[in-house]
C-alpha positions in Angstrom: -14.2 7.1 1.9 -14.4 9.1 -1.3 -12.0 6.8 -3.2 -14.8 4.2 -3.1 -17.7 6.3 -4.3 -19.0 7.9 -7.5 -18.9 11.3 -5.7 -15.1 11.2 -5.8 -14.9 10.3 -9.5 -17.8 12.4 -10.8 -17.9 15.4 -8.4 -15.0 16.0 -6.0 -12.0 15.1 -8.2 -13.2 16.9 -11.4 -14.1 20.0 -9.3 -10.7 20.1 -7.6 -9.0 19.6 -11.0 -10.9 22.3 -12.9 -10.5 25.0 -10.3 -6.8 24.2 -9.7 -6.2 24.2 -13.5 -7.7 27.7 -13.7 -5.4 28.9 -11.0 -2.4 27.5 -12.7 -3.4 28.9 -16.1 -3.8 32.4 -14.6 -0.4 32.0 -13.0 -1.6 31.8 -9.4 0.1 28.7 -8.3 0.1 29.7 -4.6 -3.7 30.1 -4.8 -3.8 26.6 -6.4 -1.8 25.2 -3.5 -4.2 26.7 -1.0 -7.1 25.2 -3.0 -5.5 21.8 -2.7 -5.0 22.2 1.0 -8.7 23.2 1.5 -9.8 20.3 -0.7 -7.6 17.8 1.2 -9.1 18.9 4.6 -12.6 18.6 3.1 -11.7 15.1 1.9 -10.5 14.1 5.3 -13.6 15.5 7.1 -15.9 13.6 4.7 -15.0 10.5 6.8 -15.1 11.8 10.4 -15.0 15.5 11.0 -13.8 15.4 14.6 -10.5 13.8 13.6 -9.6 16.8 11.5 -8.4 18.4 14.7 -6.1 15.5 15.3 -4.6 15.9 11.7 -4.2 19.7 12.1 -2.7 19.3 15.6 -0.2 16.7 14.3 0.8 18.9 11.4 1.3 22.0 13.5 3.2 20.2 16.2 5.6 18.4 13.8 6.2 21.5 11.7 7.1 23.6 14.8 9.3 20.7 16.1 11.0 20.7 12.7 11.6 24.4 12.8 13.2 24.2 16.3 15.4 21.3 15.2 16.7 23.2 12.1 17.2 26.5 13.9 18.4 25.4 17.4 21.1 22.9 16.6 22.5 22.5 20.0 19.4 20.8 21.4 18.0 19.6 18.1 18.5 15.9 19.0 16.3 16.1 22.1 13.5 17.9 20.3 13.7 15.3 17.6 13.4 12.5 20.2 10.5 14.3 21.9 8.7 14.7 18.6 9.2 11.0 17.6 7.9 9.9 21.1 4.9 12.2 20.9 4.0 10.8 17.4 4.4 7.2 18.5 2.4 7.7 21.7 -0.5 9.2 19.7 -0.3 6.3 17.2 0.0 3.8 20.0 -3.0 5.1 21.8 -5.3 5.0 18.8 -4.0 1.9 17.2 -2.4 -0.4 19.9 -3.8 0.5 23.3 -6.5 -2.2 23.2 -4.0 -4.8 22.0 -1.5 -4.1 24.7 -4.1 -3.8 27.5 -5.6 -7.1 26.2 -2.3 -8.9 26.8 -2.8 -8.3 30.5 -6.6 -8.7 30.4 -7.2 -5.0 31.0 -8.8 -4.1 27.7 -11.9 -3.0 29.7 -10.0 0.0 31.0 -10.6 1.8 27.7 -13.6 2.0 25.5 -13.1 0.8 21.9 -11.0 3.5 20.2 -11.9 4.3 16.6 -8.8 4.3 14.4 -8.3 7.8 12.8 -8.1 7.7 9.1 -4.5 7.5 7.7 -2.9 7.9 11.1 -0.2 5.3 10.3 0.7 7.0 7.1 0.9 10.7 8.2 2.7 9.6 11.4 5.5 7.9 9.6 5.8 10.7 7.1 6.3 13.2 9.8 8.7 11.1 11.8 10.9 10.9 8.7 10.6 14.7 8.4 11.9 15.2 11.9 14.8 12.9 11.4 15.8 14.5 8.2 15.4 18.0 9.8 18.0 16.9 12.3 20.3 15.7 9.5 19.9 19.0 7.6 18.1 17.4 4.6 15.1 19.7 4.5 15.1 22.1 1.5 11.6 23.6 1.3 10.8 25.1 4.7 7.4 26.8 4.1 4.4 25.9 6.3 2.2 25.9 3.2 4.3 23.2 1.5 4.5 21.1 4.7 0.7 21.1 5.2 0.2 19.8 1.7 3.0 17.3 2.0 1.1 15.7 4.9 -2.5 16.2 3.9 -2.4 15.9 0.0 -5.6 13.9 -0.5 -4.6 11.5 -3.3 -2.0 9.9 -1.0 -3.5 10.6 2.4 -5.7 7.5 2.9 -3.5 4.5 2.0 -0.2 6.0 0.9 2.3 6.1 -0.5 4.3 7.1 2.6 5.6 10.1 0.8 9.1 11.4 1.6 9.4 15.2 1.7 12.1 15.3 -1.0 9.8 13.5 -3.4 6.9 16.1 -3.3 7.6 19.3 -1.3 9.7 20.8 -4.0 6.7 20.3 -6.4 4.6 22.4 -4.0 7.1 25.3 -4.0 6.0 28.5 -5.7 9.2 28.3 -7.7 8.3 25.0 -9.3 6.6 25.2 -12.6 3.5 23.1 -13.0 2.5 22.1 -16.5 -1.0 20.8 -17.0 -0.8 19.6 -20.6 -3.4 17.5 -22.4 -1.0 14.6 -22.2 -0.7 14.8 -18.5 -4.5 15.1 -17.9 -5.1 12.2 -20.3 -2.5 10.1 -18.6 -3.9 10.9 -15.1 -7.4 9.9 -16.1 -6.2 6.7 -17.8 -4.2 5.6 -14.7 -7.2 6.3 -12.5 -9.4 4.1 -14.8 -6.9 1.3 -14.7 -6.7 1.5 -11.0 -10.5 1.6 -10.6 -10.9 -1.5 -12.8 -8.3 -3.4 -10.7 -10.3 -2.5 -7.5 -13.9 -2.7 -8.3 -13.8 -5.5 -11.0 -10.9 -7.7 -10.1 -10.3 -7.2 -6.3 -14.0 -6.9 -5.4 -14.9 -9.7 -7.8 -12.5 -12.1 -6.0 -13.4 -10.9 -2.5 -16.7 -12.9 -1.9 -15.0 -16.2 -2.7 -12.0 -15.5 -0.6 -14.1 -14.3 2.3 -16.3 -17.5 2.1 -13.3 -19.8 2.1 -11.6 -18.0 5.0 -14.9 -18.0 7.0 -15.2 -21.8 6.6 -11.6 -22.2 7.9 -12.4 -19.9 10.8 -15.3 -22.2 11.7 -12.9 -25.1 11.7 -14.2 -26.7 8.5 -11.6 -28.8 6.7 -11.7 -28.0 2.9 -10.7 -29.9 -0.2 -7.4 -28.9 -1.7 -8.9 -27.3 -4.8 -11.2 -25.1 -2.6 -8.4 -24.2 -0.2 -6.1 -23.2 -3.1 -8.7 -21.2 -4.9 -9.7 -19.3 -1.8 -6.1 -18.6 -0.6 -5.0 -17.6 -4.1 -8.1 -15.5 -4.5 -7.2 -13.4 -1.4 -3.6 -13.2 -2.6 -4.8 -11.7 -5.8 -7.5 -9.6 -4.1 -5.0 -7.8 -1.9 -2.7 -7.4 -5.0 -5.3 -5.8 -7.2 -6.8 -3.8 -4.3 -3.5 -2.2 -3.3 -2.2 -1.9 -6.8 -5.5 -0.3 -7.8 -5.3 2.2 -5.0 -1.7 3.1 -5.9 -2.8 3.7 -9.5 -5.7 6.0 -8.4 -3.4 7.9 -6.1 -0.8 8.5 -8.8 -3.4 9.3 -11.5 -5.2 11.7 -9.2 -2.0 13.6 -8.3 -1.0 13.7 -11.9 -4.2 15.7 -12.7 -2.6 18.4 -10.5 0.8 18.1 -12.2 2.2 16.4 -9.1 4.2 13.1 -9.5 3.9 10.8 -6.5 6.5 8.0 -6.0 5.8 4.5 -7.3 4.6 2.4 -4.4 3.8 -0.9 -6.1 5.9 -2.5 -8.8 4.7 -6.0 -9.8 5.7 -7.7 -6.6 4.3 -11.1 -7.8 7.0 -11.2 -10.5 9.6 -11.4 -7.8 12.0 -14.3 -7.8 13.1 -13.9 -4.2 11.6 -12.5 -1.0 14.2 -9.8 -1.0 13.0 -8.6 -4.4 9.4 -8.9 -3.2 9.9 -6.3 -0.5 11.6 -4.0 -3.0 8.4 -4.1 -5.0 5.6 -4.4 -2.4 4.6 -1.2 -0.5 7.9 0.3 -1.7 7.6 3.5 0.5 6.9 1.5 3.7 9.9 -0.7 2.9 12.1 2.3 2.3 10.9 3.9 5.6 11.6 0.8 7.6 15.0 0.4 6.0 16.1 4.1 6.3 14.6 5.1 9.7 14.6 1.8 11.6 17.0 -0.9 10.2 19.8 1.5 9.3 19.3 3.6 12.5 19.7 0.4 14.6 23.0 -0.3 12.9 22.1 -2.1 9.7 25.0 -3.9 8.2 27.6 -2.1 10.3 27.4 -4.2 13.5 28.3 -7.6 12.3 26.5 -10.5 10.7 24.5 -11.7 13.7 23.3 -8.2 14.6 22.4 -7.6 11.0 19.9 -10.4 11.1 18.6 -9.5 14.5 18.0 -5.9 13.2 16.3 -7.4 10.2 13.9 -9.5 12.3 13.1 -6.6 14.6 12.4 -4.4 11.5 10.0 -7.0 10.0 8.2 -7.7 13.3 7.6 -4.0 13.7 6.6 -3.8 10.0 4.0 -6.5 10.7 2.7 -4.6 13.7 2.4 -1.5 11.5 -0.3 -3.3 9.6 -2.4 -3.9 12.6 -2.7 -4.5 16.4 -2.7 -8.3 16.7 -0.6 -11.3 17.0 -1.5 -12.4 13.5 0.3 -9.4 12.0 3.3 -10.0 14.2 3.5 -13.6 13.1 3.1 -12.5 9.5 6.0 -10.0 9.9 8.1 -12.6 11.7 7.7 -15.1 8.9 8.8 -12.5 6.3 11.7 -11.5 8.5 12.8 -15.2 8.8 12.5 -15.6 5.0 14.6 -12.5 4.4 17.3 -13.8 6.8 17.3 -17.2 4.9 17.4 -15.4 1.6 20.4 -13.3 2.6 22.2 -16.3 4.0 21.6 -18.3 0.8 23.0 -15.5 -1.3 26.1 -15.3 0.9 26.7 -19.0 0.7 26.0 -19.3 -3.0 29.3 -19.8 -4.9 30.1 -17.4 -7.7 30.1 -20.2 -10.2 26.7 -21.4 -9.2 25.4 -17.8 -9.3 26.6 -17.4 -12.9 24.9 -20.6 -14.0 21.7 -19.8 -12.1 21.5 -16.4 -13.6 21.3 -17.9 -17.1 18.9 -20.7 -16.2 15.2 -20.2 -17.0 14.3 -23.3 -14.9 16.1 -21.7 -11.9 14.2 -18.5 -12.5 10.9 -20.3 -12.7 11.6 -22.4 -9.6 12.6 -19.2 -7.7 9.4 -17.5 -8.8 7.2 -20.4 -7.8 8.9 -20.7 -4.4 8.5 -17.0 -3.7 4.9 -16.8 -4.9 3.9 -19.9 -2.8 5.6 -18.4 0.3 3.8 -15.1 -0.2 0.5 -17.0 -0.7 1.0 -19.0 2.5 1.8 -15.9 4.5 -1.2 -14.1 3.2 -3.3 -17.0 4.7 -1.8 -15.9 8.0 -2.5 -12.2 7.2 -6.1 -12.8 6.4 -7.0 -15.4 9.1 -8.6 -14.5 12.4 -6.8 -17.0 14.6 -4.0 -19.6 14.7 -6.6 -22.3 14.5 -8.0 -21.0 11.2 -4.5 -20.6 9.8 -3.8 -24.3 10.5 -7.1 -25.4 9.2 -6.7 -23.7 5.8 -3.0 -24.4 5.5 -3.5 -28.1 6.1 -6.5 -28.2 3.7 -4.1 -27.3 0.9 -3.0 -30.9 0.9 -6.5 -32.5 1.1 -6.4 -33.7 -2.5 -8.7 -36.6 -2.1 -11.3 -34.9 0.0 -14.9 -34.0 -1.2 -16.9 -31.2 0.5 -20.2 -32.0 2.1 -23.2 -31.2 0.0 -24.6 -28.7 2.5 -21.4 -26.6 2.2 -21.4 -26.7 -1.6 -25.0 -25.6 -1.7 -23.9 -22.3 0.0 -20.8 -22.0 -2.2 -19.7 -18.5 -3.3 -17.7 -18.8 -6.5 -16.3 -16.0 -8.7 -17.8 -17.7 -11.8 -21.2 -19.4 -11.5 -21.0 -23.1 -12.1 -18.5 -25.8 -11.0 -15.9 -24.8 -8.5 -13.0 -25.8 -10.8 -14.0 -22.8 -13.1 -13.2 -20.4 -10.2 -9.9 -22.2 -9.6 -9.0 -22.0 -13.3 -9.8 -18.2 -13.4 -7.7 -17.6 -10.3 -4.8 -19.5 -11.8 -5.2 -17.6 -15.0 -5.0 -14.3 -13.1 -1.8 -15.6 -11.4 -0.3 -15.9 -14.9 -1.5 -12.4 -15.8 0.2 -10.8 -12.8 3.4 -12.7 -13.6 3.6 -11.9 -17.3 1.7 -8.7 -18.1 3.3 -5.2 -17.8 2.2 -3.1 -14.9 0.5 0.3 -15.1 3.7 2.4 -14.9 5.2 0.3 -17.6 2.2 0.7 -19.9 2.0 4.4 -19.2 5.8 5.0 -19.1 5.5 6.6 -15.7 8.8 7.1 -13.9 9.4 8.6 -10.5 11.3 11.9 -10.5 10.9 12.4 -14.2 9.0 15.2 -15.9 6.1 13.2 -17.3 5.1 15.8 -19.9 8.5 15.8 -21.6 10.0 12.3 -20.9 7.1 9.9 -21.3 6.8 8.0 -24.6 3.1 7.1 -23.9 1.1 7.5 -27.1 -2.3 5.7 -27.0 -3.7 4.3 -30.2 -7.3 3.5 -31.1 -7.2 0.0 -29.6 -5.8 1.2 -26.3 -8.4 3.9 -26.2 -11.2 1.4 -26.9 -10.0 -0.9 -24.1 -9.8 1.9 -21.6 -13.3 3.0 -22.6 -14.6 -0.5 -22.0 -12.9 -0.6 -18.6 -14.7 2.6 -17.6 -18.1 1.2 -18.4 -17.5 -2.1 -16.7 -16.1 -0.4 -13.6 -19.0 2.1 -13.4 -21.5 -0.8 -13.8 -19.8 -2.7 -11.0 -19.8 0.4 -8.7 -23.5 1.0 -9.3 -24.3 -2.6 -8.8 -22.2 -3.4 -5.8 -22.2 0.0 -4.0 -19.7 0.9 -1.2 -16.5 -1.1 -0.7 -13.3 -0.2 1.1 -9.7 -0.5 0.2 -8.0 -3.2 2.3 -5.1 -0.8 3.3 -7.5 1.8 4.5 -7.4 -0.1 7.8 -3.6 0.0 8.2 
């Protein structure tokens, strides 16, 4: 995948940017759009060329279905349903066929199916498009804009799950693209920050997290300090990995004058699980809310049904991440936590709510409870079986246990030396994600705002020096570690 290689940073992205900028400067925006479409298809074929036909077929089918829905209103509903079913059947075949056949012991009926790149993302985007076409919400109706809406390479691999209203108007020939020095500098800076998060922080934490989870998979009881350092390392790894990808996607799009929606907004600062899901994978949460939860009835069918719909939504949200019981359990735990959180808010008296709102201790306690819950559920998310979940979760309480010497001899720590140094570093990073501003706050990047005219970002010499240092450290890590994949590439 190009996002994990020097070719993307040093060849593909600069070439795409330079040629596109020339088209824009000469006033040929339509030619620039076609250039982005060609580059996006090339980007996709770099992984597996035969699945380009699947992407093209999906785009053509859904666009034609959308046209029929918008022009033939009297049977639009049935075309929409047919389109949604076709999309889900294709997604189900590639992503869930082995899982469902395995429930009945029939997985041998099909050979192992290779999951097409980004199928979950472009499927959900197009389902939303069909539903909105039925509701008359589509404004830009050109095939050119639709193709780029689905295939635009900065967001294609791991999101965001872009809504047509957020980007299609920017691909219109009527929309003015301004590629100022400030926009280019901001795009490069955001890419650098995201790259540093991925290759230095996320990839730096990964070996320790993988080692600890592998021990739990083998049934090895761990000491509390090792269980906590390993579980927190993964919780931070997936944070920096996903946050890094989101930054790279936004920064890459900004180089073309396109503003993607914010998909990641400091979720580990959340003081409730409700707030967490408004900050983590924001576009997926919005899709599940708008096109699943609300469509089932949302808050309109009574209190009991509301929580049933919420549980169903989160169970399906868990399944979106992967075909396995582990993901369903993870989604169910978050669904249960959301139900409890909503019930708590309903029962909390107005007087207590006013006192709690002004209490720093209450805020701190709420944050700790939320963060610990997220960490515990990521143990579920990362583990390979229920047994390994129970092994690692129970090890969190083994405060008096010492590890056997043969295990410590094979230890993989983030920092060479005693294991407590790794635990200290992990805890320090937890403080960092709780207190430091995120990328969009640093860069003053706001969704649906013209960055060139509204952003107050104005880097000084110290900021420039830090970004330059981050570039060299990141490139050094890439050269030394080679290929690594984004975690969400598999979802």
